[in-house]
N, C-alpha and C positions, 0 to 999 in steps of 0.2 A: 480335323485330321489332316496330316501332311499329305500333299499331292503325291501320287505314285505315277505321275506322267513319266513315260519312258523316253529315253533318247533313242536315236535310230539303232544303236547297237543292242538295245534291249536292257541296258543298264539303267537303274533308277536314277532320276534326277536328284532326289533327296534320299540319303541313306546314312545312318549313323554307322561309322566304322571305327571302332575304338580298340585300345589295348590297355590292359592293366599293367602298371609298373609297381611292383611290390617292393617296399623297403624293409619290411619286417624280416629279421634274420638274414638280411642282405640277399633276398631271393633274386631280385632283378637289378637293383641299383641302390646305393653304390656297391661295387664288388666288395666281398669280405676282405677286410684289412686294407682297403684302398682309402686312405685318409688324406691323400694329397689333393688339394682343391683343384688344381689344373687337370689332374687325371680324372677326377669326378666329373668335371664339366665336359671334358672331351668325350667321356663315355656316355654321358647323358645325351649330348648332341648326336653322337654316333647312333644310339638307339632310336632317337627321333627320326634321323635320316633314313634308317632302315624301314621304319613304319610308314613314313611319308612315301618312300619309293614303292611300298606294297599297296598304296592307295588309301591309307588310313587318314581320318580327319579329326581324331580326338585321342587324347591321352588321359588316362585316369591314374593319377600319381598319388601314392600313399605318403601323406605328409604328417600323419599322427598315428603311428602304429600301436603305441602303448602309453597313453598319457604323457607323451613326449613330443618333440617338435623338430621338424626339418626346416625351421624358420625361427627368427628371434621372437620368442613368445613372452608376453608378460605373465603368462599363467603356468607354463610348463617348460621343463629343461630341454636343452638340446638332446637329440636322440643318440643313444649309444651306437646305433647302426650308421650314423653319419661320421662320428669322430672317434669311436672306440670306447668312449666312456660317457655315460649319461651326465649331462650338465657341462661337459667340456665344449667350449665354443670352437668352431672351426678356425684354423689359422692359415692364411689370413682370413679375417672375418668376411663372410659373404652370406647371401640369403638365397638358398636353393629354390624356394617357392617363387620369389620375384624373378629369378633367373629362368626357372622352368616355364613360367607363364610367358615370358618374353620369347623364349626359344620356340615354344609351341605356336604362339601367335605369328611369329615370323614365317612359319611354315604353313600358315593357314589352318592350323589345328586348334581345336578347343582344348582347354586345360581344366580337368575336373579334379578338385582337391579331395582325396579319399582319406576319410578318418575312420578309425575304429572307435566306436562310441564308449565302450565300457571296459575294454582291457586296460589294466593299469600297470601290471607287472607281467611281462611275457613268461618268465620263468622265475618263480620265487627263489629257487635254489641257485640260479646262475646269473640272473640279470643284474646289470650295473644300475644302482638307484642313487640319484643325487640327493644330497642332504635336504634340499628344500622341496623335494618332490611332494606332490599332494597326498600320497599315501602316508607320508610322515607328518604332514601338517594336520590331516584329518583322518586318522586311522579308523575312526568310527564309521566312515563312509564306505568301507571296503569289506569284501568277502573273499575267502580263499576257496578255490574249487579245482581239483585236479592239477595242483601245482602252479596254477595261475591266479593272480589277484585281480579282482574285478570291482569296479564301482558297483554299489548296491543299487539296482534299478528301482527299488522301492523307496529310496531315500530322496526326497524332493531337493535337498541341498546338492546332492551328487548330480542329479539331473540338471540343475541350474548351472553347475560348473561346466558341464559339457555344452550347454546352450551358449554360455559366455565364450567358450573357446571358439565355437563355430562363428559367432557374431564378430569376433575379433578378426578371424581370417577373411570373412566376406567384406568387412569394412576396409581392411588394409590392402587387399590384393585384388587384382583384376581377374579373378577366377570366373570361369563360365558356369561352374556347378560345384555343389557340395555332394559328395558321394559316400554312402555307407554300405558295407557289405552285410553278411549274414550273421554277424556275431552280436546278438542282442543278449538275451539270456543264453548262457553257454550250452553247447550240445551236451545232452545227458551222458553221464557216466553210469554204467550199469551198477545198480546196488548202492548208489551214492546220491543223496538228495542235495540240491543246491541249498546252502545254509542261510536262508533268508527268513527264518521263523520269527526272529525278533522284530524285523521290519513289518512282517505280516500282522503280528499282534498290535503293533503301534499304528499302522496305517491301513489295515485291511478293510475297515469300515463295513464289516458284515458280508463282504464278497467271498465267494468260493476262491480258493487259492489260485487256480489257473486263471480265472477271470480277472483277479486282482493283478496278477503278473501281466496279462495282456493289457490291462488298463494302464499299467506303468509304461509299457512300451508305446502304447498309443499316445500317452501324455508327452513323452520326449519327442516323438516324431512331429506331433502337432506344434510343440513349442519351437523346435528347430525350424520347421517350415515357415512359421510366422516370423521368426527372427531373421531368417534369410531375406524374406520379401520386404520386411520393414527396412532392412539395411540397403538392399539393392533389388528392386522388383524383377529385374531381368535374370538374376542368377537362379539356375535350376537346382532342384533337390532330387537326387536319385537314390534308389535303394537297389542293392543287388542281393536278393534273398536266395536261400537254398531253393532248389528247383521245384520242390513239391509244397504246395500250400497245405492241403490235407488229402488223404487217400479217400477214394469213393466209399470204401468199406466203413469209414467213420462218418462221412458226411456226403449226402447225395450231390452236393455242389462240388465235391472234390474230384481229383483226377483218377483215371483208371490205372493207378500205380500201387506199388506195395513198398513204399519207403519206410525204412525202420524208424526214422524221425521226420517230423514235419515242422514247418514254420509255426503253424497255429498251436499245435499240441505240445511241442517240445521247446521251441525257441520263443514262444509266446509273442509271435509277430503276426498280427492279422493284416497282412499286406493288402488284401482285397478291401478292407475298410479304408485304408489310407488312400487307395486309388479312387474308391467311390466318393470319398469326401474331398478329394483334390488336395490332400496334404502333401503329396509328392508329385513330381512332374514326370518322372519316368521310372520304370522298373526293369531290372536286368536279371531275370531268373537264371541261376547258374545251372544250365542244362549240360552238364559235363558228361552225360551218358551218350552212348552210341545209338544210332538208329537200330531198332530191334531189340534193345536191352529189355529183358523180360520184366524186371521190377520197376523200371522207370524209362520207358521208351521215349527217345527224343521226339519222334513224330507225334506221339500222343500228347506230350507236354507242350510242344509248340502250338498245337491246335487248342489246348486248354487255355494257355496264357493269352492267345489271340482273342479268345471268347470272354476273357475276364480283364480287359484293359480299361474299361470304363472311360474311354476317350483319352486316356493318358498314353504316353509313348511306351512301347515295349521294345527293348533291345535284347536279343538273345545272347546269353553268355556261353561261349564255346570253350571246351577244355582242350585246346590245342596241345597243352603240355602232356596229354595222355599218350601222345605218340611215343614218348620215352618209356612207357610202361610195357608190360608183356602181353597185354590184351590184343589178340590178333585183329579185332575190329578196328583198332586205331592204327594198324599198319596198312590198312586199305587206303589207297590214294584218293578214292572217291568219297571218303567219310566227310570231310569238311565241305567239298563242293556240293554234295547232296544235302548237307545241313543248310547251306546258304540257299540252294534252290527251293527247299521246303519252306523256309521262312518267307521267302520272297513271294510266295503264293498268297500271303495274308496281308491285306491292306492295313490291318490293325498292328502289324509289326514293322518297325521302322529301321531295323538294322541289327548290328552285331557288336559284341565286345569280347575280346580274346584274352584268356589267361594262359600264359602271361608273357611279358616282353621278351625275356631271354629265350623262351621256347622257340622263337622265330630265328634265332641266330644261326642255327645249323640247317635252315631250310628243310624242316621235317617233311618227309614225303613229297618234297618239291612244292609244298603249299605256297611258299613265297612266290614262286613262278606262276602258279595257278592263279593267285590273286592279281599279280601284276599284268599277266597276259590275257586274263579272261575276266573274272568276276569284278575286279576293281580297276580294270584298265582305264575306264572312263571315270574321271573324278566325280565325286558326289558332294553335295552340300549337306551339312547337318540339318535334319528336318526342323523347320521352325515350329515353335509352340505358340499358337495364336492366343492362348489365354495369358501369356506373359506380357507385361508392359515394359516400357523403358527402352534400353539399348537394343538395337537390332542384333540379330545373330551374327556371329563372326563371319560366317560364310557369305552373308549377303552384303557385307560392307563394301 
């Protein structure tokens, strides 16, 4: 477990302080319609400078939002959100991942490459799809659900494709981690079943369907974790799941919540198994709810995740973007400070990750100032992971 020795100011010596930078649908970077390379690079640097000034020490950058690439990939086409059309290379040609890693490391920040494992076409009706895209090469690997096209998680060849994409990134780039969020099996749509019956008949092997789906997700997590460590033993593997594993009403091990969907029962992601078995190095539950929210209270869930870390790192995902919504709880200036104070009470929790980058630009609720002047005034190192071998952590170089 990372040391929680405190500096004289009371600030932790080791604390993960990260920000998600989403590229899908141009949420954070690059800006919609901004295809000029110089402008993209200036904007990327500007956002990193803002977060560095706020005391952050890690960026989680989305490099593969929908079976596409923000880097020259031998497997998948250039992303439409980088150049305006999937498969169109940037002009002049450049490599945003190599650039991003260098810029993050220059600032003493880690670079976590964020991939969406199974989303293949963001919007079937609207997305630009390149002629050589994998959905056209192997249409039998894919399933359509709710207007989005997904890799079939039950198809072993589809799983292997994703593993190969990850291996390629880790092998070629000096990334500090591979990061995946909550999209494994898609969130349920009321009255509409995910159309994987054919795969279930072929590969189900006598399992109940839910158990089979969970075994598929277990399989790819295990394979990706092994592939990362075989390529570079020091590269971390992190998952950012939906904030509720299971409700207590369903499972005594679950949290005292009333979530409408859960990781285990709806997304078929048994996060606790992966932590127990050491398949992942950190977990970042998306606790985008406020303190006191009746169905999923932030305080309750921080406590629950702290008690279910199994010795791996826990970084809490904060929904700073919610300031821009109408919920009065997120207009309170003390919402984020109280969330930080709560998580710091638990030695099993090593830090925070904020969604998302552009949410900070207008200094919501003065939270940039709060971080700079108080909570993150004293720089912190990314907590070391003693179970990892090889290259020492960036912060201790």
